[in-house]
C-alpha positions in Angstrom: 0.0 0.0 0.0 1.4 3.4 -1.0 -0.1 6.5 0.5 0.7 10.1 -0.5 0.4 12.4 2.5 -0.6 16.0 1.5 0.3 18.3 4.3 1.6 21.8 4.6 4.0 21.4 7.6 7.0 19.2 7.4 7.3 18.2 11.1 4.0 16.4 10.8 5.1 14.3 7.8 7.1 11.7 9.8 4.3 11.4 12.3 1.9 10.3 9.6 4.4 8.0 8.0 5.3 6.3 11.3 1.7 5.9 12.5 0.0 4.7 9.4 0.4 1.1 10.5 -1.2 1.9 13.9 -1.1 -1.4 15.8 -1.0 -3.8 12.9 1.8 -5.9 11.4 1.8 -5.2 7.6 4.9 -6.8 6.0 4.4 -5.2 2.6 3.7 -1.6 3.6 5.4 1.3 2.0 4.6 4.9 2.8 5.6 7.9 0.8 5.2 11.4 2.2 5.0 14.4 0.0 4.9 18.0 1.2 2.6 20.5 -0.6 2.7 24.2 -0.2 -0.8 25.7 -0.4 -2.5 29.1 0.2 -4.9 27.6 2.6 -4.4 27.5 6.4 -5.5 24.7 8.6 -9.2 24.9 9.4 -9.0 23.1 12.8 -6.5 21.9 15.4 -3.9 19.5 14.0 -2.9 17.4 16.9 -0.5 14.5 17.3 2.0 15.4 14.6 -0.2 13.8 12.0 -0.3 10.5 13.9 -4.1 10.3 14.3 -4.5 11.2 10.7 -2.1 8.4 9.7 -4.0 5.9 11.9 -7.3 6.9 10.2 -5.9 5.5 6.9 -5.3 2.0 8.2 -8.5 2.0 10.3 -10.4 2.8 7.1 -8.7 -0.2 5.4 -9.6 -2.5 8.3 -13.2 -1.3 8.2 -13.5 -1.9 4.5 -11.9 -5.4 4.8 -14.4 -6.3 7.5 -17.4 -5.0 5.5 -16.2 -6.9 2.4 -15.8 -10.2 4.4 -19.0 -9.5 6.4 -17.0 -10.0 9.6 -16.8 -8.0 12.8 -14.0 -5.5 12.4 -12.9 -6.3 16.0 -11.8 -9.7 14.8 -10.1 -8.4 11.8 -8.1 -6.0 13.9 -7.1 -8.7 16.4 -5.9 -11.0 13.7 -3.5 -8.3 12.4 -2.1 -7.1 15.8 1.7 -6.9 16.1 3.0 -10.2 17.6 4.8 -10.8 20.8 7.9 -12.5 19.5 7.4 -12.6 15.7 5.5 -10.3 13.3 6.6 -7.4 15.5 8.7 -5.2 13.2 7.3 -2.0 11.8 7.5 -0.8 8.2 10.2 1.6 9.3 12.4 -1.1 10.9 11.6 -0.7 14.6 11.0 -3.8 16.7 8.0 -3.6 18.9 9.1 -4.7 22.4 7.2 -5.3 25.6 4.0 -5.5 23.6 1.0 -5.3 26.0 -1.6 -4.9 23.3 -2.9 -8.5 23.4 -3.3 -8.5 27.2 -5.0 -5.1 27.3 -7.3 -6.1 24.4 -8.4 -9.3 26.1 -9.1 -7.6 29.4 -11.1 -4.9 27.7 -13.1 -7.3 25.6 -14.0 -9.1 28.8 -14.7 -6.1 31.0 -16.7 -4.3 28.3 -18.8 -7.5 27.5 -18.1 -6.7 23.9 -19.4 -9.9 22.4 -22.7 -9.6 24.3 -23.1 -6.0 23.3 -22.2 -6.8 19.7 -25.0 -9.4 19.5 -27.4 -6.9 21.0 -26.4 -4.1 18.5 -26.7 -6.4 15.5 -30.2 -7.6 16.7 -31.3 -3.9 17.1 -30.0 -2.9 13.7 -31.7 -5.9 12.0 -35.2 -4.7 13.0 -34.7 -0.9 12.7 -34.5 0.4 9.2 -33.6 4.1 9.9 -32.2 4.1 13.4 -28.9 2.3 13.8 -26.4 1.7 16.6 -22.6 1.3 16.3 -20.0 -0.5 18.4 -16.2 -0.7 18.0 -13.0 -1.4 19.9 -10.0 0.1 18.3 -6.3 -0.1 19.4 -3.8 2.7 19.3 -0.1 2.5 19.0 1.2 6.0 19.5 4.8 7.0 19.7 5.9 9.7 22.1 8.7 12.3 21.8 10.0 14.0 18.7 11.3 12.4 15.6 13.5 15.5 15.3 15.7 14.2 18.1 17.4 17.4 19.3 13.9 18.5 20.5 14.0 15.7 23.0 15.6 17.8 25.7 14.5 19.6 28.9 16.0 21.5 31.7 15.2 22.3 35.4 16.4 24.6 38.1 15.8 23.5 41.7 16.5 25.7 44.7 16.4 24.5 48.3 16.2 27.2 51.0 17.3 27.4 54.6 13.8 26.8 55.9 13.6 23.5 54.0 11.2 24.8 51.2 12.0 23.9 47.6 11.4 25.9 44.5 11.2 24.1 41.1 11.6 25.7 37.7 11.3 23.6 34.6 11.0 24.1 30.9 7.5 22.7 30.4 4.3 24.6 29.7 1.3 24.1 32.0 -1.8 24.1 29.9 -4.2 22.3 32.2 -2.7 18.9 31.9 -1.3 18.9 35.4 2.4 19.2 34.4 3.3 21.5 37.3 1.7 19.1 39.8 3.7 16.2 38.4 6.9 18.1 38.7 6.0 18.9 42.3 5.3 15.2 43.0 8.6 14.2 41.4 10.7 16.7 43.3 9.0 15.7 46.6 9.4 12.0 46.0 13.1 12.3 45.0 13.8 14.5 48.0 11.8 12.3 50.3 9.7 15.2 51.6 6.0 16.2 51.8 4.4 17.9 48.8 3.7 21.1 50.8 7.4 21.8 50.9 7.6 22.1 47.1 6.5 25.0 45.0 6.6 25.0 41.2 7.3 28.5 39.7 5.8 29.7 36.4 7.8 28.6 33.3 10.3 31.3 32.4 13.1 31.0 29.9 15.2 33.4 32.0 15.3 30.5 34.6 15.4 27.5 32.2 16.5 28.6 28.7 16.4 26.8 25.4 13.2 25.0 26.2 11.7 22.5 23.8 8.0 22.5 23.0 5.6 20.9 25.5 4.3 18.4 23.0 4.7 14.8 21.7 3.2 13.4 24.9 6.7 13.8 26.4 6.3 16.9 28.7 6.3 14.9 31.9 9.0 12.4 30.7 11.5 15.0 29.6 10.9 17.7 32.3 10.4 15.2 35.0 13.7 13.6 34.3 15.3 17.0 34.3 13.9 17.7 37.7 15.0 14.4 39.0 18.5 15.0 37.6 18.7 18.4 39.4 17.5 16.8 42.7 20.0 14.0 42.4 22.8 16.5 41.9 21.7 18.4 45.0 21.3 15.2 47.1 24.8 14.1 46.2 26.2 17.5 47.4 24.0 17.4 50.5 25.0 13.8 51.3 28.7 14.8 51.6 27.8 17.5 54.2 25.4 15.3 56.1 27.9 12.5 56.3 30.5 14.9 57.6 28.0 16.2 60.2 27.1 12.7 61.4 30.7 11.7 61.6 31.5 14.7 63.8 28.4 14.2 66.0 28.8 10.5 66.4 32.6 9.8 66.8 33.7 6.3 65.9 32.7 4.7 62.6 32.3 7.6 60.1 29.2 8.0 58.0 29.6 7.7 54.3 27.9 9.8 51.7 26.5 6.8 49.8 24.8 5.7 53.0 22.8 8.9 53.4 19.1 8.5 52.6 16.3 11.1 52.2 13.0 9.8 53.4 9.8 11.0 55.2 11.1 14.6 55.7 14.3 13.2 57.4 17.8 12.5 56.3 19.4 9.4 57.8 22.4 7.1 57.7 21.1 3.6 56.7 24.2 2.0 58.2 23.7 3.7 61.6 20.0 4.1 62.2 20.4 6.4 65.2 22.0 9.0 63.0 19.1 11.1 61.6 18.2 14.7 61.2 15.1 16.4 60.0 15.1 18.0 56.5 14.4 21.4 58.2 17.4 21.1 60.6 19.7 19.9 57.8 19.2 22.8 55.4 21.0 25.5 57.5 24.0 23.1 57.7 24.3 23.3 53.9 24.6 27.1 53.9 27.1 27.1 56.8 29.3 24.3 55.4 29.1 25.1 51.7 29.0 28.8 51.9 
């Protein structure tokens, strides 16, 4: 099958080409993308880098095959799913790994009582000439992140203050999807502190420059890892100071930085359980010892 994709923006081209197979193994699939310049703007939102539009192509094919064979499209879809160990290479050469599609499909077929409802819908349609009902179960294989690989970047600035509060800046845009909340949760989890200690500041390129677009279903993955990386860097520095503090306070066997743990608003030495200090009490030590 050869499809010519007529679009006006180049970044969406690879999205369509890489998603035209959706969740189906098609060994003889070839996709050609062609860019056309027109004088017409888009008339609606164009989401998913062309991915949904590409998937609409193969779903139309599946639907037409099912109608021709007079079979339920759900069965045609299932027979053509990517396999677990074989039949799992895409038309662009990527191997589908950790395929959970079959497991999820079976669970949904059972929990939705699809077969029972299909029988009921067919019976209804058979006796109603003008009023019809529809039923479908459709898979989606959707790649995240950018095919323009340099866009797969993110940054974060994390500040910890004397009173134990934490301020997080990151490069993602909050647009109602809860990104700031996720960054707050990641910072709190990595520092081992309660959520109320962490505040996420408004996105600002003066704090985190060279930000990538918050898109491609990767805003949390990219910025969340940037926040984690920043927290890990701070914890490594803090661990050196805390280990030195414990060693001075408890003479004998010294505390080692790699044994310092951050958990439940406390910082402790896992090798010496009695050596512990609250996060609040520890932060002034950082300022005093590190200047």
